[in-house]
N, C-alpha and C positions, 0 to 999 in steps of 0.2 A: 504494500500500500504506500503510495507516494502522496504526500500532502504538501502543497505549495501555498505560500501566503501571497497576498497582493504585493506587486513590485512597482517601482516607478517606471515611467515611460520617458523616452527621450523628448527633450524640448524644454522650454522655459518652465520655471517652477510653477506648479499649480496647487492652489489651496482648495481643499474640499471640506465642506461641513455638512453633516447629516444629522437630523433630529427626528425622532418619532415619539409619540405619546399614545397611551392606550389605557384601557381599564379591563379588569377581569372580575367576574363574579362566580359564585357557585353555580354549576350548571344544573344540577338536579338535587332536590332535597327529598329525603325519605319522608313518607307521609306518617305522621304521628298524630295523636289526638290533641286538639287544642283544648283550652280551658273548659269551654262549654261542653264539648264532646266527652271530656274526662269526667265532668260532673254527672252527665247523663249516664255514663257507664257505671259510676258509683251507685247511682240510684237503681239502675237496671239489675245490678247484681247484689243489691242490698248491703253494700259496704258503707262503713261510717269512718269518720276521722281522717279522710283523705282530701277534704276540701279546705284549702287555706285561704280562699277568697280572692286570690290574685289572678292575673291573666298574663302569662309570660310566654315567649317563644325562645327557648334556650339556644336553638341553632342560630337564630337571628342575632342573639346577644353576643355570640362569639365570632361571627363572621363579619366581613366588611367588603366594600368595593376596593379592590386593589388597583392602585395607579402604577403605571409603567412608564418610565422615561428612559430614552436611549439617546446618547450624544456621541458623535464620532467626528474627529477632525484629523486631517492629514495634509502633508505637504510633500510633493514629489516632483522630480525632474531629472535631468541628465542629458547626456549626449552619446555619441557612438562609442565613447571610451568608458562610460560608466553611468549607472542610474541609481537613484536612491529614493527611499520613501520613509517618512517619519509620521507616525500616527499615535493618537491617544483616544481613549474612549471611556465613557461612564454609562453603566447600566444600573438603574435604580428601580427595583420592582417590589411592590408590596404584595404579600400573600393574601389569600381570601380569608384567612384566619387572623384575628387581631393579634398584634404583637409579633407578626412575622414579616420579615423583610430580607431582601437580598440586594447587596450592592457589589458591583464588580468594577474595579479601576484597572485599565489596561494600557499598555504602551508597547510600541513596536518600532524598531529601527532595522531596515533591511537595505542592502546595497550590493551591487555587482559591478566589478571593474575589469577592464581588459588592459594588458600590458604588452610591451614589446611592439615594435613597428608592425609586426605581423598580426598582432592581437591574438596570438595563440595561447598566451598565458592569461588565465582568468582567476579572479578571486571573488567569491560571494560570502557575505556574512549576514547573520540575522540574530537579533536579540528581541525576545518577546517576554514581557513581564505582565503579571496580573496579580491583583490582590482582591480576594473575596471576603466580604464581611456579611455574615448571615445571622439573623435572629430566628430561632426555631420554636415551634410550638410542641407541647407534650402530646404528640401523636405517634403512636408506636403499635406494633402488633404483638407485644408481649407485656402489656400493662398489668395483667392480673385481673382478679375478679372486680376490683374497683374501677376498672376501665381507664381508657385514655380520654382525652378531651372530647372527642367526637362521641364516644360511647356515653360519657357523662351527660352530654347535652341531650342525647336521645332518651336517656332514662329519667330526665328531670321532670318532676311533677309540675304541669303547666299552671296549676293553681297556687303554686308556692312562690313567693317573691324571692328573687335572687340577691337582693340587697336589704340591709337593715335600714331603719329609719334615718340613720345618720349618713347613709350612702356607702358604708363599708360592706364588703361581701358577706353574705350570710353563711355561717359555718355551724353545723350542728355537731357539737362535740359527742363523740362516741358512736356516731352514725357511720355506716359504710357507704352512704350515698354522698357523693362529692359534688359540690356546686361547681359547674364548669367556669363560671365567672371568677370564683375564688381560686380555682386552679390556675387560670390565666395570670392572675395577679401574684400568686405565690411562686410561680415558676419563671425562671430566667435561664436562658440558654443561648450562648453566643459562640460562634465559631469564626476563626480567621484562618485563611489559607493564602499563602504567598507562593507563587510559581515563577520561576525564572528559567527560560529555555534559551540557550545561546548556541550558535553553531558557526563554524567557519569551513569553507569549502573551496580549496584551490583546484584548478583544472588546467590541463594542457592538451592542445590539439596537435598531435603529431602530423596528421593530414586532415583534410576536410572530412574524411570518413572515420578516422580513428581518434578517440578522445579518452584520456584518463581523468578521473575525478576522485578526489578524496573528500570525505566529510568527517569532521569531528564535532560532536555536540555534547552538551552537558545540560541535564535538567536537575534543578534543585527545587524541592517542594518542602515547605515547612508549615505545619498547621497546629493550631491550639484551640481547645474548646473549654469553656467555663460554664458550669451548670450549678443551679441551686434550687431547692424547694424550701420555702419558709416553714418555720416550726408551727405556725398556727393553722395549717391545713389539716383536715381530719383524714389522714391516710396512715394506715398501719405502719409502725416503725419510724414514722416521720413526725407525727403529731407530738408536740412538746420537745422535739429534738432538732428537727431540720436536717438537711443534708446538702453537701456541696462537693463538687468534683472538678478537677483540672486535669486535662490531658494534653500531651504534646507529641507530635510525630514528625519525623524527618525522612525524606526519601531523596536519594542521590542516584541518578542514572547517567551513565556515560556510554557513548556510542562512537565507534570508529569504523567507517565504511570505505572501501576502495572498489571502484568499478572501472572496467575497460570496455568501452562500447564501440561497435563498428556498425555503421549505417551506410549502405552502398546500393545504388541502383546500377546493376551490372550492365543492363541494356533495357530496351523498351519492354522486354518480356520477363525480366527477372530482377528482383531486388532482394536484398538480404539485410536483416537487422539482427545483430547479435550483441550479447552482453555477458560478461563474466565478472564475478566479484567475490570479495571477502568481507566479512563483518564480525565485529566483536562488541558485545554489549555486557554491561555490568550493572547490577542492581543492589543497592544497599538501603535497608529500611530499619529504623529503630524508633522507640518511643518510650514515654513515661506516663504514669497515671497516678493520681493521688485523690483519695476521697476521705471525707470525715463527717462526723455528726456532733450534735450537742453544742449549739452555739447560743451565746447570749445575744440579745437583739440590741444593736447599736444604730439601726437605720442604714446599715451598709450591706453590701453583698457579702454573703458568707464566704465565697471563694477568695475574697480579698483579705481575710484574716483566719486562714485555715489553722494557724498555729495556736489559736485559742479554742480549739475543739478538745474533746477528751482524748487522751492517749489511746485508750482501748478501742475507740471507734475508728481510728485512722487505718487506712489501707493503702499501702504503697506498692506499686507494681511498675516494673520496667522490663524492656525486652530489646533484643537485637536479633533480627532474623538472620539465618545463615545467608552469606553473600551468594547471589545467583549470578552465574556467568553463562553467556550463550555465544558460541562460536559457529559461524556459518560460512559455507562455500556454496555459491550458486551460479547458475548459468541459464541463459535463455537465447533461443534462436527462432526467428520468424522469417519464413520464405514466402514471397509473393510471386506467383507465376501467372503471367498474362492478365493480371488484375482479375483473375477468375478463381484461382486456387490458392488458399492461404493455409500454411502449415506452421504450427507453433509447437516447440518442445521446451520444457523447462526441467531443471533438476536442482535440488537443494540437498545439502548434507549439513545437518544441524546437530551440534554437540552441546548438551546442557549439563551443568553441574547438578541439576536437580535429580538426575537419574543415577542408578547404581553403576558401580565401576565397570560392570560387564556390558552396559548398554548406554554409554554416554551419547552415542550418535544415532540419529535416525536419518533415513534416506527417502526422499520424496520426489518422485518423477511425475510429470504430467504431459499430456499431448492433446492437441486440438487441431481440427481441420475445418475449413469452411469452403463452400462452393458458391461463388457469386453467379447464380444462374442468370441474373439480369444482364450480365455482360456477354453471354453466349450469343452467337450469330443468329440462332433460331428465335431469340427473344427480342431482337432489335426492333421489330415492327409490332411488338405486342402492345395492345391497348388495355390489357387486363391488369398487368402489374408494372409499376414504375421501379419497384425494388423487390427482389426475390433472392433469398440466400438460405442455403441449407448448411447446418453446422453441427458438429459433434465434439465432445470432449471427454477425457478420462484423466483422473489424477488422484494422488494420495496426499493428504495433508496430515500434519502432526499437531498434537495438543500437549502442552506442558503446564497448563494453568491449574496448578495445585501448590500448596505451601512448600516453600523451600525447606530442605532438610528431611524430606520424607524418606529418602534412601539411606539416611545416616542413623547411627545410634545416638540418641539425644538424652540429655538429663536436665532436670530442673532443680533449683535449690529448694529444700524443704525446711531449712533452718540454718543456723550458724554452723558452717563446716559440713553440712550433710546434704546429700543429693538423692534423687530418685529417678530411675530411668523412665522416660516417657515415650520412647520410640525405639524399635528394634531396626537394625540395619537391613536393607533390602538390596543386595548387590545386583539383583536381576530386574529391578524396577526399570521399565522402559517406556518409550514414547507411546501414547495412544495414537493409532492411525485410523483415518477414515478414508475410504475409497468412494469416489463419486464418478458417476457416468451420466452424461446428459446428451440429449439430441434436441435440436431446435430448428424451427423454420421461421424466418423473418420475411414478412411481406407487407 
């Protein structure tokens, strides 16, 4: 997969500014009883004590119209020796649940230059940065029997006020029914993620048909998340105690790719496109996590004074994943005959440190052929089809998307100076392979 970003065009510098705005709302609400229907149901089934005299819509109380703003600005220019583009952007998007928001700040610098009188030596570089700030709602699929925010809203008695007379959220001590408005106010969850992706790519054209290109890139990502639930909410193990957590993660990925490409139209009836390459990638991931309970209320966020929690409630966790390395050799050749027959063959040999010592490498060939029937002589006068192509392909792909270290004997710390084995070595662990065959007709 090749991803290219926007690049500058030759000519005088051009400044571009784009802006868009929009709104978002909940698309569909589940139908639940309103206050009047709820009262009628109580009467119908002879139930008492469930009518508190109010009329509320809990789902309306926790949702909102989300406003979306998007701003982008760039300046680009260049000449036949080099082109550049500099851009910056801001995305500000409110969620449809109150107290949810996503902001993304981005910047990009890309340029490409040619050197020597022959312009055969080239240098491209790219720097892309982004910073995401997100405020999240307590919506999850593992909230337990007291429910997440959406479940709490759907369960709320529509005849019961969600706020006290003084405007504070209503909380019924000892009850397992949680007021979603109270949950929103008691819960704070912020994440920050910074991404930096930089690459430099020199190239040299030996001839007009033969080119060598090297790419070295580094991606650094650092994220942190801060969460708290106030102690006045009526949730088991949190009421009267509160809880706060702070997590940090870092990811470093490096990539070194070398390719030699050949693109030649031999004559009017035959052309060849070929590529051979080598690539090495390395992934490093580590993180820390700290959670605590039992906070005194000072009007501050609990995660800003974790040291004043109780010692027995604190939970500290850190990890460093086994380093993952991927080494690949690959080649591709495409032949075009008479603009009618297309043949493509690819081959990859990928070696991953995730696998057992007996099966580091996987081998993945593929072949494809296409017949452009539209260009045949007997189709030139056809009024039925303007384009008709028959194609077929076969190939094998590999999968290594599972945790690093699965092939290794691994241990974890269980206390001071003691360890326990968590994984047994699997020297024969190997690539998952999928074989695909397809036939298609385009018209």
